[in-house]
C-alpha positions as CSV (number, residue, x, y, z in Angstrom):
1,X,146.5,193.4,127.9
2,X,143.6,192.6,125.4
3,X,144.5,191.1,122.0
4,X,142.8,193.7,120.3
5,X,145.3,196.6,120.3
6,X,142.7,199.6,120.3
7,X,140.9,197.9,123.2
8,X,144.4,197.5,125.0
9,X,145.0,201.1,124.5
10,X,141.8,202.2,125.9
11,X,142.2,200.1,129.1
12,X,145.8,201.5,129.2
13,X,144.3,205.0,129.2
14,X,141.9,204.1,131.9
15,X,144.9,203.0,134.1
16,X,147.3,206.0,133.1
17,X,144.7,209.0,133.6
18,X,145.1,208.7,137.3
19,X,148.7,209.2,137.1
20,X,148.9,212.3,135.4
21,X,147.3,215.7,136.6
22,X,144.6,216.9,134.1
23,X,145.9,220.5,135.0
24,X,149.1,220.1,132.9
25,X,147.0,219.9,129.7
26,X,149.4,217.8,127.9
27,X,148.7,216.6,124.6
28,X,149.1,213.1,126.4
29,X,146.4,213.8,128.9
30,X,143.9,214.8,126.0
31,X,144.8,211.6,124.1
32,X,144.2,209.4,127.0
33,X,140.7,211.0,127.6
34,X,139.9,210.8,123.9
35,X,141.0,207.0,124.0
36,X,138.8,206.5,127.0
37,X,135.7,208.3,126.0
38,X,135.7,208.5,122.3
39,X,137.5,205.2,121.0
40,X,134.4,203.2,122.2
41,X,131.7,204.9,120.0
42,X,133.7,204.1,116.8
43,X,133.6,201.0,114.9
44,X,136.2,198.2,115.4
45,X,138.2,198.9,112.4
46,X,138.3,202.6,112.9
47,X,139.7,202.1,116.3
48,X,142.5,199.9,115.1
49,X,143.2,202.6,112.3
50,X,143.3,205.3,115.1
51,X,145.2,203.3,117.5
52,X,147.9,203.2,114.8
53,X,147.5,206.8,114.0
54,X,147.7,207.8,117.5
55,X,150.9,206.1,118.2
56,X,152.6,208.1,115.6
57,X,151.2,211.5,116.9
58,X,152.2,210.6,120.4
59,X,155.7,210.3,119.4
60,X,156.0,214.0,118.6
61,X,153.3,215.6,120.6
62,X,153.2,213.6,123.8
63,X,154.8,216.2,126.1
64,X,153.5,219.3,124.4
65,X,150.8,221.5,126.1
66,X,147.7,221.3,124.0
67,X,147.8,225.3,123.7
68,X,151.5,225.2,122.7
69,X,150.6,223.2,119.6
70,X,150.5,225.5,116.5
71,X,150.1,225.2,112.8
72,X,153.8,225.3,112.2
73,X,154.2,221.9,114.3
74,X,151.3,220.4,112.3
75,X,153.1,221.3,109.1
76,X,156.5,219.9,110.4
77,X,154.8,216.7,111.3
78,X,153.1,216.5,107.9
79,X,156.4,217.3,106.1
80,X,158.3,214.4,107.9
81,X,155.5,211.8,107.7
82,X,154.9,212.7,104.1
83,X,158.3,211.7,102.9
84,X,157.1,207.9,103.5
85,X,153.4,207.9,104.1
86,X,151.5,210.7,102.5
87,X,148.2,209.1,103.1
88,X,148.8,208.1,106.6
89,X,149.9,211.5,107.4
90,X,146.7,213.0,106.2
91,X,144.7,210.4,108.4
92,X,146.9,211.3,111.4
93,X,146.3,215.1,110.8
94,X,142.6,214.3,110.8
95,X,142.6,212.3,114.1
96,X,144.9,215.4,115.7
97,X,142.0,217.7,114.5
98,X,139.5,215.6,116.0
99,X,141.1,215.4,119.5
100,X,141.9,219.2,119.3
101,X,138.2,219.9,119.0
102,X,137.5,217.7,121.7
103,X,140.1,219.4,124.0
104,X,138.0,222.8,123.1
105,X,134.8,221.2,124.1
106,X,136.3,219.8,127.3
107,X,137.9,223.0,128.5
108,X,141.3,222.2,127.8
109,X,142.0,225.1,125.2
110,X,140.3,227.7,123.7
111,X,142.7,228.2,121.0
112,X,142.0,227.9,117.2
113,X,142.4,224.2,116.0
114,X,146.0,224.3,114.5
115,X,145.3,221.9,111.9
116,X,143.0,224.5,110.4
117,X,144.6,225.9,107.2
118,X,147.4,223.3,107.2
119,X,147.2,221.7,103.7
120,X,147.1,217.7,103.6
121,X,148.8,215.8,100.6
122,X,146.9,215.1,97.4
123,X,145.3,211.5,97.2
124,X,144.4,209.7,94.1
125,X,141.6,207.0,94.1
126,X,142.5,203.3,93.4
127,X,141.7,202.7,89.8
128,X,142.5,199.1,89.6
129,X,140.0,196.9,87.8
130,X,140.4,193.0,88.1
131,X,139.7,191.1,85.3
132,X,137.7,187.7,85.4
133,X,140.9,186.0,84.4
134,X,142.9,187.3,87.0
135,X,140.5,186.8,89.7
136,X,140.3,183.2,88.9
137,X,144.3,182.9,88.7
138,X,144.5,183.9,92.2
139,X,141.6,181.6,93.3
140,X,143.6,178.8,91.6
141,X,146.4,179.3,94.0
142,X,144.5,180.1,97.1
143,X,143.6,178.6,100.2
144,X,140.0,177.3,100.3
145,X,139.2,180.0,103.3
146,X,140.7,182.8,100.7
147,X,138.5,181.3,98.0
148,X,135.4,181.6,100.1
149,X,136.1,185.1,101.1
150,X,136.8,186.1,97.5
151,X,133.6,184.8,96.3
152,X,131.6,186.0,98.9
153,X,133.3,189.6,98.8
154,X,132.4,189.5,95.0
155,X,128.9,188.4,95.2
156,X,128.0,190.6,97.9
157,X,130.1,193.7,97.1
158,X,131.1,194.0,100.7
159,X,134.5,195.1,102.4
160,X,136.7,192.5,103.8
161,X,136.0,193.1,107.4
162,X,132.2,192.7,106.5
163,X,132.8,189.4,104.8
164,X,134.8,187.9,107.6
165,X,132.2,188.6,110.2
166,X,129.3,187.0,108.2
167,X,127.9,184.1,110.4
168,X,125.3,181.4,109.6
169,X,122.6,183.3,111.5
170,X,122.9,186.2,109.2
171,X,121.1,184.1,106.7
172,X,117.4,184.7,107.1
173,X,114.5,184.8,104.9
174,X,116.2,184.0,101.9
175,X,119.0,186.7,102.2
176,X,122.3,187.2,103.7
177,X,121.9,190.1,106.1
178,X,124.9,192.4,106.5
179,X,125.5,195.4,108.8
180,X,128.4,197.5,107.3
181,X,131.0,198.3,109.9
182,X,132.0,201.8,108.4
183,X,128.5,203.2,107.6
184,X,126.1,201.0,109.8
185,X,124.1,200.2,106.6
186,X,121.9,197.2,106.9
187,X,121.3,195.4,103.6
188,X,120.0,191.8,102.7
189,X,121.9,190.3,99.6
190,X,119.2,187.6,98.1
191,X,120.6,184.0,98.4
192,X,120.0,183.1,94.7
193,X,122.3,181.9,91.8
194,X,126.0,181.7,92.2
195,X,125.7,182.9,95.9
196,X,123.3,180.2,96.5
197,X,125.8,177.8,95.3
198,X,128.8,179.3,97.2
199,X,127.0,179.3,100.3
200,X,125.9,175.6,99.8
201,X,129.5,174.7,99.1
202,X,130.9,176.4,102.3
203,X,127.9,174.6,104.5
204,X,128.9,171.2,102.8
205,X,132.6,171.5,103.4
206,X,133.7,168.6,105.6
207,X,135.2,170.0,108.6
208,X,136.5,168.8,112.2
209,X,134.5,171.5,113.9
210,X,132.0,174.1,113.0
211,X,131.6,177.4,114.4
212,X,129.0,180.2,113.5
213,X,131.0,182.0,111.1
214,X,130.7,181.2,107.4
215,X,134.2,181.8,106.5
216,X,136.3,179.4,108.8
217,X,139.2,177.1,108.4
218,X,138.9,173.3,108.9
219,X,139.0,173.3,112.6
220,X,136.3,175.9,112.7
221,X,138.2,178.8,113.6
222,X,137.0,181.9,112.0
223,X,139.3,183.5,109.3
224,X,141.1,186.6,110.7
225,X,141.8,189.7,108.8
226,X,145.7,188.9,109.3
227,X,145.2,185.4,108.2
228,X,143.4,186.5,105.3
229,X,146.0,189.2,104.2
230,X,148.7,186.4,104.7
231,X,147.1,183.8,102.6
232,X,145.8,186.1,99.9
233,X,149.2,187.7,99.4
234,X,150.8,184.3,99.0
235,X,148.1,183.2,96.4
236,X,148.6,186.6,94.7
237,X,152.2,186.0,94.6
238,X,152.0,182.6,93.3
239,X,149.6,183.9,90.6
240,X,151.6,187.0,89.7
241,X,148.8,189.3,90.0
242,X,149.1,192.6,91.7
243,X,145.6,193.6,92.8
244,X,144.5,193.9,96.3
245,X,141.5,192.2,98.2
246,X,139.8,195.6,98.8
247,X,139.6,196.1,94.7
248,X,137.1,192.9,94.7
249,X,134.6,195.4,95.8
250,X,135.0,197.9,93.0
251,X,135.0,194.9,90.5
252,X,131.4,193.9,92.1
253,X,130.3,197.4,91.5
254,X,131.4,197.6,87.9
255,X,130.3,194.0,86.6
256,X,126.8,194.4,87.6
257,X,126.5,197.0,84.6
258,X,123.8,198.7,86.6
259,X,124.5,201.9,88.5
260,X,121.2,201.5,90.8
261,X,122.1,198.0,91.3
262,X,125.6,198.6,92.4
263,X,124.5,201.5,94.5
264,X,122.1,199.3,96.5
265,X,124.9,196.3,96.6
266,X,127.5,198.6,97.9
267,X,125.4,200.6,100.3
268,X,126.2,203.8,98.9
269,X,123.8,206.9,100.0
270,X,123.9,208.3,96.6
271,X,124.3,207.2,92.8
272,X,126.9,209.7,92.3
273,X,129.3,208.0,94.5
274,X,128.8,204.8,92.7
275,X,129.2,206.3,89.5
276,X,132.7,207.8,90.6
277,X,133.6,204.6,91.9
278,X,132.9,202.7,88.6
279,X,134.3,205.2,86.2
280,X,137.7,205.3,88.0
281,X,137.9,201.8,87.1
282,X,136.6,201.4,83.7
283,X,136.8,204.9,82.4
284,X,134.0,206.8,80.6
285,X,132.6,205.1,77.5
286,X,132.2,207.8,74.8
287,X,131.4,207.7,71.0
288,X,133.9,208.6,68.3
289,X,134.1,212.1,66.5
290,X,132.7,210.3,63.4
């Protein structure tokens, strides 16, 4: 089995698809085809998320014919999952909806999507703003790989997965070039000022081995998302600060003080998206009555 669970699931689907007659039109049959044909078109992170979501969907719908899945079943699923994981329930319903739409395209069913009209749970966006003091407190307790990741995440405004995949070859023409996993957006962040100092610090650090990745341990091994999460959580606990690593991206957007700059740095398609992103952290600044 591949170490990548999403890839392992795809390989499983390739093997299992020949063991079950497609004429049964079970949800599991459609799910296997979805994994086989649609998963490879998605980003690595999306595949990993869908892997977990599909595992939960299969617990209930595996042996149900696709035509038998009705809105009442989706509602029941949402109510059960919503007791412990409302946001995950919403994501799982979205995946179920997409699988059902594909089932319609592939001829497994002609029925209306059962997810249509089934209300999801209300979600509230994160509003956590990291102060400079909190940021420094966590860094003071962190492993050097986490410090490198935190600094690059703040200076580039990128998501954790995009920061961890940065390579030395991404440094070209005076910029650090990034292709965002989520959007495919390509941007070059100029290597000047503090960012130049951080990259120089990373390159000059003594190591037993050097790999292609900017963020790596003393043995030249790239920092994985699992290792980042574990080491960051440890530093956060020691510092007694409760922000999440992903909140660093919002701090980058907020601290520029310039919406146009923030929009370009984060790779947002429009300024309204960036403005909402920033205001949920800092609030709107208004004049007094008098």
